[in-house]
LUMZA-441537 format. One line per 4 residues: number of its first residue (from 0); for each residue x negated, y negated, z negated of C-alpha. Coordinates in steps of 0.25 Angstrom, whole numbers. Each point is the difference from the previous one (the first is absolute). Example, Ala and Ser with C-alpha at 12.3 -4.5 7.8 and 13.67 -1.06 7.14 Angstrom:
2
0 = -49 18 -31; -6 -14 2
This chain:
749
0 = -373 -166 -414; 12 5 8; -5 7 13; -2 -10 11
4 = 7 -11 -8; -9 -10 7; 2 5 14; 7 -13 4
8 = -12 -9 -5; -11 -5 9; -11 -7 -8; -13 -7 0
12 = -10 1 -12; -8 -11 -5; -9 11 -7; -10 -9 -7
16 = 12 -6 -8; 8 12 -4; -1 4 -15; 1 15 2
20 = -4 3 15; -2 15 -2; 14 3 -6; 7 -10 9
24 = -6 7 13; 4 13 -6; 15 -4 -2; 1 -7 13
28 = -6 12 7; 9 10 -7; 12 -9 2; -2 0 15
32 = -3 -15 2; -6 -4 13; -13 -8 -2; -5 -11 10
36 = -15 -3 0; 2 -15 4; 11 -10 0; 10 2 11
40 = 14 -2 3; 3 14 -5; -4 -3 -14; 12 -1 -10
44 = -8 -1 -13; -13 -6 -3; -5 6 -14; -8 -10 -8
48 = -2 -2 -15; -7 -13 0; 9 -12 0; -10 -10 6
52 = -4 10 11; 15 2 3; 2 -15 2; -11 -1 9
56 = 5 12 8; 14 -5 1; -1 -8 13; -8 11 7
60 = 10 10 -4; 12 -8 5; -7 -2 13; -2 15 2
64 = 15 3 -4; 9 -11 -5; 8 11 -8; -12 6 -7
68 = -1 -2 -15; -12 0 -10; 2 9 -12; -7 4 -12
72 = -4 15 -1; 9 1 -12; 11 1 10; -5 13 5
76 = -4 5 -13; 13 -2 -8; 8 4 12; -7 14 0
80 = 2 1 -15; 15 -3 2; 2 9 11; 6 -10 9
84 = -5 -13 7; 3 -12 -9; 3 -14 6; -13 -6 5
88 = 5 -14 -4; -5 2 -14; -14 3 4; -2 -11 10
92 = -8 -13 0; 10 -8 8; 8 -8 -10; -6 -6 -12
96 = 6 7 -13; -1 -3 -14; -12 8 -4; -7 -1 14
100 = -15 0 -1; 0 4 -15; -5 14 -5; 4 5 -14
104 = -7 9 -9; 7 6 -13; -7 2 -13; 6 7 -12
108 = 14 2 6; 7 13 0; 3 7 13; 14 -3 0
112 = -2 -14 -1; -10 0 11; 9 6 9; 11 -11 -2
116 = -10 -11 1; -6 7 13; 14 0 6; 1 -15 -2
120 = -14 -4 4; 1 9 13; 14 -6 3; -5 -14 -1
124 = -13 3 9; -10 2 -11; -11 11 -2; -1 9 -11
128 = -12 9 -4; -5 7 -13; -15 -4 3; -5 -13 -5
132 = -9 -6 11; -3 -12 8; 13 0 8; 9 -1 -13
136 = 6 -14 -2; 9 3 -12; -3 9 -12; 14 4 -6
140 = -1 3 -15; 5 -3 -14; -13 1 -7; -11 -12 0
144 = -11 10 -5; -8 10 7; -11 2 10; 10 -1 12
148 = 6 -13 -5; -14 -6 -3; -5 4 14; 12 -6 7
152 = -1 -13 -8; -15 -1 3; 3 1 15; 12 -10 1
156 = 11 11 2; 13 -5 -5; 5 8 -13; 15 0 -2
160 = 10 8 -7; 11 8 7; 10 -11 -2; -7 -8 10
164 = 3 9 11; 15 2 -5; 3 -15 -2; -7 -4 13
168 = 9 10 8; 13 -5 -7; -4 -14 3; -5 3 14
172 = -12 -8 -3; -14 2 -5; 0 -6 -14; -12 -5 -8
176 = -9 11 -5; -4 -9 -12; 13 3 -7; -1 15 2
180 = -14 2 -6; 0 12 -9; -8 -8 -11; 13 -7 -2
184 = 6 13 -6; -10 -1 -12; -14 4 -1; -1 16 -3
188 = 15 1 -1; 5 14 4; 13 -5 5; 11 5 9
192 = 4 -10 11; 15 1 4; 3 -4 14; 12 0 8
196 = 0 10 12; 13 -4 6; -5 1 14; -6 14 -2
200 = 11 7 -9; 12 -9 1; 6 -10 -10; -1 2 -15
204 = -12 10 1; -13 -3 -6; -14 6 -1; -11 -1 -10
208 = -14 -2 4; -8 9 -9; -15 -2 -4; -10 10 5
212 = -15 1 0; -6 -8 12; -8 7 11; -14 -5 3
216 = -6 -1 14; -15 -1 -1; -1 -4 15; 8 -13 -2
220 = -11 -9 -3; -9 4 12; 12 -1 9; 3 -14 -5
224 = -15 -5 2; 1 5 15; 13 -7 1; -6 -13 -5
228 = -12 1 9; 9 1 12; 10 -11 -2; -8 -11 7
232 = -1 8 12; 13 7 1; 9 -12 -4; 0 -6 13
236 = 8 9 9; 0 -8 13; -12 -6 7; 1 -14 5
240 = -3 -3 15; -14 -6 1; 1 -14 4; -9 -6 11
244 = -14 -5 -5; 2 -13 7; 9 -6 -12; -7 1 -13
248 = 10 0 -13; -6 -13 -4; 5 -6 13; 14 4 -2
252 = 10 -11 -2; 14 2 -5; 9 -12 3; 14 -5 0
256 = -1 -6 14; -9 11 5; 1 -3 15; -3 -15 -1
260 = -8 -5 11; 3 12 9; 7 -2 14; 5 13 6
264 = 4 4 13; 8 13 2; 0 10 12; 6 13 2
268 = 9 1 -12; 13 -6 6; 0 11 10; -3 10 -11
272 = 9 -4 -12; 9 -10 7; 2 -15 0; 8 -1 -13
276 = -10 7 -8; -12 -8 5; 8 -13 -3; 1 5 -14
280 = -15 3 0; -2 -14 4; 8 -6 -11; -8 9 -10
284 = -13 -5 6; 4 -15 -2; 5 3 -14; -14 4 -4
288 = -6 -13 6; -4 5 14; 4 -5 13; 4 7 13
292 = 0 -5 15; 8 6 11; -11 -1 10; -15 4 -1
296 = -9 -13 -1; -14 3 -3; -2 -15 -5; 12 2 -11
300 = 1 15 -2; -9 6 -11; 6 14 -1; 7 10 10
304 = 10 11 -5; 0 11 11; 4 14 1; -9 4 11
308 = -14 -4 5; 3 2 14; 8 -13 3; -6 -12 7
312 = 3 -9 -12; -7 9 -10; -12 1 9; 0 -15 2
316 = 1 -2 -15; -12 10 -3; -8 -7 11; 3 -14 -7
320 = -5 6 -14; 14 0 -6; 4 8 -12; 8 12 5
324 = 8 9 -8; 13 8 -1; 13 -2 -8; -6 11 -9
328 = -11 -10 -5; 10 -11 -2; 9 9 -8; -12 4 -9
332 = -4 -14 -2; 14 -4 -4; 3 12 -9; -13 0 -8
336 = -2 -16 0; -14 2 4; -7 -6 12; -10 9 7
340 = -4 5 13; 6 12 7; -5 12 -8; 6 12 7
344 = 3 4 14; 15 -3 -1; -3 -15 -3; -5 -1 15
348 = 8 0 13; -1 14 6; -5 4 14; 12 10 1
352 = 10 -7 9; 12 8 -5; -5 15 -1; -14 6 1
356 = -1 9 13; 0 14 -6; -3 10 12; -5 11 -9
360 = 13 0 -9; -8 -5 -13; 7 3 -13; -5 -6 -13
364 = 2 3 -15; -9 -4 -12; -5 5 -13; -7 -4 -13
368 = 4 -15 1; 7 -6 -12; 9 -12 -3; -4 -12 8
372 = -10 7 9; 10 10 4; 11 -10 4; -10 -8 8
376 = -5 12 8; 15 4 3; 3 -14 4; -12 -1 9
380 = 4 13 7; 14 -5 1; -5 -13 7; -6 8 11
384 = 13 8 3; -7 13 -1; 8 12 -5; -2 2 -15
388 = 5 11 -10; -1 1 -15; -4 15 2; -11 8 7
392 = 4 10 11; -7 7 11; 6 -11 9; -8 -11 -8
396 = -12 -4 8; -7 -10 -10; -1 0 -15; -4 -13 -6
400 = -8 3 -13; -5 -8 -11; -9 11 -6; -4 14 1
404 = 10 10 -6; 14 4 -2; 10 9 7; 2 -8 12
408 = -15 -2 2; -2 15 -1; 11 4 10; -5 -11 10
412 = -14 6 -1; 6 14 2; 9 -4 12; -12 -8 6
416 = 7 -13 0; -7 -14 1; -3 -5 -14; -3 -15 0
420 = 0 -12 -9; 9 -13 1; -10 -7 9; 6 9 11
424 = 13 -7 -1; -7 -14 -2; -7 2 13; 13 3 7
428 = 6 -13 -6; -12 -8 6; -2 7 13; 14 5 4
432 = -6 14 3; -2 13 -7; -15 1 -3; -8 12 6
436 = -6 3 -13; -14 1 6; -7 -7 -12; 0 3 -15
440 = 7 -13 -3; 13 8 -1; -4 12 -7; -7 -5 -13
444 = 9 2 -12; -1 -4 -14; -5 -15 3; 3 -10 -10
448 = 0 -11 10; 9 7 10; 10 -12 1; -11 -11 2
452 = 2 -6 14; -12 5 9; 6 0 14; -6 -10 10
456 = 13 -6 3; 3 -2 -15; -13 -7 -2; 2 -9 12
460 = 14 -4 -5; -6 -3 -14; -10 -10 5; 9 -12 0
464 = 5 3 -14; -13 -3 -6; 0 -14 4; 15 -2 -3
468 = -1 6 -14; -12 -9 -4; 8 -12 4; 13 6 -7
472 = -7 2 -13; -6 -14 0; 14 -6 0; 8 -2 -12
476 = 12 8 -2; 11 1 -10; -4 12 -8; 11 10 -5
480 = 1 0 -15; 1 -15 -1; 13 -5 -6; 11 2 10
484 = 15 -1 0; 8 13 0; 13 -6 1; 1 -12 9
488 = 9 -12 -2; 8 -3 12; 0 -15 -3; -15 -1 2
492 = -2 10 11; 4 -4 15; 0 15 5; 5 10 -10
496 = 6 10 10; -11 10 1; -11 5 -9; -13 6 4
500 = 2 14 5; -10 11 3; -2 3 15; 1 15 4
504 = -6 6 13; 14 1 6; 8 -10 -8; 1 -10 -11
508 = 12 -6 -8; 2 -14 -4; 6 1 -14; 9 -11 -6
512 = -6 -7 -12; 8 2 -13; 4 -12 -8; 4 6 -13
516 = -10 -7 -9; -8 -13 -1; -12 -7 -6; -2 -5 -14
520 = -6 -14 -3; -14 5 2; 3 6 14; 0 15 -6
524 = 9 10 6; 12 3 -9; 8 13 0; 12 0 9
528 = 12 -6 -7; 9 11 5; -7 14 3; 9 12 -1
532 = -8 11 -7; -6 9 10; 5 15 0; -12 8 4
536 = -3 14 4; -13 6 3; -5 10 10; -14 6 3
540 = -7 -7 -12; -10 8 -7; 1 3 -15; -10 -11 -6
544 = 5 -10 10; 15 3 -4; -3 -2 -15; -6 -14 4
548 = 12 -3 8; 10 3 -10; -7 -8 -11; 0 -12 9
552 = 15 1 4; 4 2 -15; -8 -12 -4; 7 -8 11
556 = 13 6 -4; 2 7 13; 8 13 1; -4 13 6
560 = 12 7 6; 4 11 10; -2 -2 14; 15 -3 3
564 = 0 -12 -10; -13 -6 4; -3 -14 6; -15 3 1
568 = -7 13 5; -15 -1 -5; -10 10 6; -15 1 2
572 = 2 4 15; 12 2 9; 4 15 0; 14 6 4
576 = 4 5 -14; 14 2 -4; -1 -13 -9; -4 -8 12
580 = 11 6 9; 10 -4 -11; -6 -14 -3; 0 -4 15
584 = 15 -1 0; 1 -8 -13; -12 -7 -4; -3 -15 4
588 = -15 2 -1; -10 11 2; -14 -5 -5; -13 6 -4
592 = -5 1 -14; -8 -13 2; 13 -7 -2; 1 6 -14
596 = -14 -3 -3; 1 -15 5; 13 -1 -8; -7 5 -13
600 = -11 -11 2; 10 -11 2; 9 4 -11; 12 1 8
604 = 5 7 13; -7 -7 12; 6 -2 14; -1 13 8
608 = -5 -7 12; -14 5 3; 2 13 -8; 9 7 10
612 = -2 15 2; -5 2 14; -7 12 7; -1 -2 15
616 = -4 15 2; 11 6 -8; 11 -10 6; -5 4 14
620 = 0 15 -4; 14 0 -4; 5 -11 10; 5 -11 -10
624 = -3 -14 -4; 1 -1 -15; 4 -15 -1; 10 2 11
628 = 6 12 -6; 2 -7 -14; 6 -12 7; 10 9 8
632 = 4 8 -13; 3 -13 -8; 10 -4 11; 7 14 2
636 = 0 14 -6; -5 9 11; 8 12 -5; 13 -8 -4
640 = 12 9 3; -7 12 3; 1 14 -7; -11 10 0
644 = -1 15 -4; -13 7 -2; -3 15 1; -7 6 -12
648 = -14 1 5; -3 -13 6; -12 -8 -3; 0 -9 -8
652 = 10 6 -9; 15 -3 1; -1 -8 -13; -12 -9 6
656 = 8 -2 12; 12 -4 -8; -8 -11 -6; -5 -5 14
660 = 14 1 6; 8 -7 -12; -11 -12 0; 3 -2 15
664 = 15 0 -3; 4 14 4; 6 11 -7; -5 15 -2
668 = 12 10 -1; -2 14 -6; 5 13 7; 9 2 -12
672 = 7 -13 3; 2 3 15; 6 14 -3; 10 -6 -10
676 = 5 -10 10; 10 11 3; 5 4 -14; 7 12 5
680 = -10 7 9; -13 -6 -6; -8 3 12; -10 -9 7
684 = 7 2 13; 13 -5 -6; -6 -11 -8; -7 -6 13
688 = 13 -1 7; 5 -9 -11; -13 -8 -2; 2 -12 9
692 = -12 -9 -3; -13 1 9; -8 12 -5; -15 2 3
696 = -7 13 -4; -14 0 -4; -7 14 1; -13 7 3
700 = -5 12 8; 1 9 -12; 15 -2 0; 3 0 15
704 = 5 14 -1; 10 -2 -11; 15 2 1; 4 -13 -5
708 = -9 -7 10; 8 7 11; 13 -5 -6; -5 -14 0
712 = -5 1 15; 14 6 4; 7 -12 -7; -9 -9 9
716 = -8 -6 -11; -13 -7 3; -12 9 -5; -14 -7 -2
720 = -13 3 -8; -3 -9 -12; -9 -9 9; 13 -6 5
724 = 3 -6 -14; -15 -2 -4; -5 -7 13; 13 -7 2
728 = -1 -6 -14; -14 -4 2; 3 -7 14; 14 -4 -5
732 = 6 5 13; 6 14 3; -4 7 12; 11 10 4
736 = -8 7 11; -12 5 -7; -2 9 -12; 13 8 4
740 = 1 15 -3; 9 11 5; 3 13 -8; -6 8 11
744 = -13 -4 -6; -4 -9 13; -1 -15 0; 11 -7 9
748 = -10 -11 3
């Protein structure tokens, strides 16, 4: 490696998941890279070679530093061999690529052929290795004989000829492996398979794959056996939140009128979220069979929805033996379609009036929680109003920890920080005060029943639910799954203006029913008579899931397109990717993968209602409402009439920014075009004098000292960082007073 070539790199290692940790550490040390021993805002790169671990880490990494990326160790290794830092985009897990999640092993191919195939596989996000072991998904060979072929076949590894890689790349989709099995070449034939390598060598060039003797790895069988034994325990990456033992699974009822017989009274929320939102909530409650009264009457009211326990009405309802819960509980019931008692602290009103008194400047972070549990604990912290950070520092006072181990845990011990479990936050929610930590209740880690409600206040509030649920389950309900109309006939329905909508903790949206289909003679839903073919773009979808999604849209005659042409963005979760920022300006719908799966079951593309892509935490973090932004973008292009120029080192790259800007109606102009506005002088200064359109310059700290930026500043052009566009597009409004930069290297505001 070139001396100190990695001096600009600050990294954090996932050492257990690195292929060659010793060599990697040597290269980073020799290259001058700076190592961080735990995730913090200083980390630029997290190095990890396990895709599943990388996906689990993504949220925590973005909390520590929104600009940090997770990369494979190959980025460092290959940059070292090339003597220059390669673009890290090819080595990330951020966007799903053609061969993401696949790992290839060659057998019987020449070194030259392997080099060409390696380039295609690497470019398309796949892995390539010489050793045949339990991590390999595809054996690439022209021979259907030999020990390696037999071992791969026995353990379910896909066996393909090199043509499968080339043809899949040309068609930009994973083709069926069954058509590329080496046995189709003829048993025992020593053939040369001619394949086009236009992508590698240019048009007209071809390469021949020559048969060589296969290599054998004796360890393969043992590796496979270990992998098979571990599948059942490793397949479930996220741990579900434990539900309260009050409601057994056999007592859960899924209904179409799930709130039938319930009479609600609502307090606190009109001051919190406003009258308009609470009115929407009331309509949602009624659409699910419930009733709501404006005044609390113990002879009529069965349930109280409250934000706080400190109010007089809440105290009265508890004394009257009423079922008391928060809007979180109602949201969970309507979202899952399952009637049950409150099962986590957020399902109850909190004792925190607005914000917990914090005389000792308590600051909190968490570690070792995954998926649903992690989101739950974060939301619990947020509900108390206590400061939360995604990283650990010496200013942190409390580390909420699921189990022993990890860098955060070790550093917290070293610095003498308080290490507690989630009951620490749970008790704050129920008491409104920070516990004194005098008992072991808050210190016991590794508890499987950590989320079961044991606080005396929770047990007291659960008592009325026992009687209510016994009564509820004894009543008949219309069970979901019975034949229901998907498209309603306006002649037979008195009220078609709204459809059932999900209620959120802060808002709900009543969505108009679509009448583009009907019922046949048997009352079965027909396909819509007119339904334009959805143009779909995917982002944040895993390899196996991506294959499944593509199969469904192909079967339903949908079309996968670039983000700029899409009508639907489909994602497993809300992440601020380039595709997302492009699609928000052009798409009509942003939905989860469940929409595709449900459409596959129905045999046609179903209504998008109920499958909207929402994430309250991400939307809160970046300060936007996805539904509102989509609606505004459809009314008017945010960047219409604006021209932008990007300096060379901006992140994301100028090409990525071009996609975002053009989708939002703007234009990105090159330095060359600006210089040639004046055909005689051909200088930037002269060109800017002739350029009459509004021009906004996007730059970064690395380019602030450039001469061209000084010229833009002297010409009076507005200069911002890239968040001006990215945040602006997400929010669908431009904020001219923030994200402004000056060539001096100091922010103006």
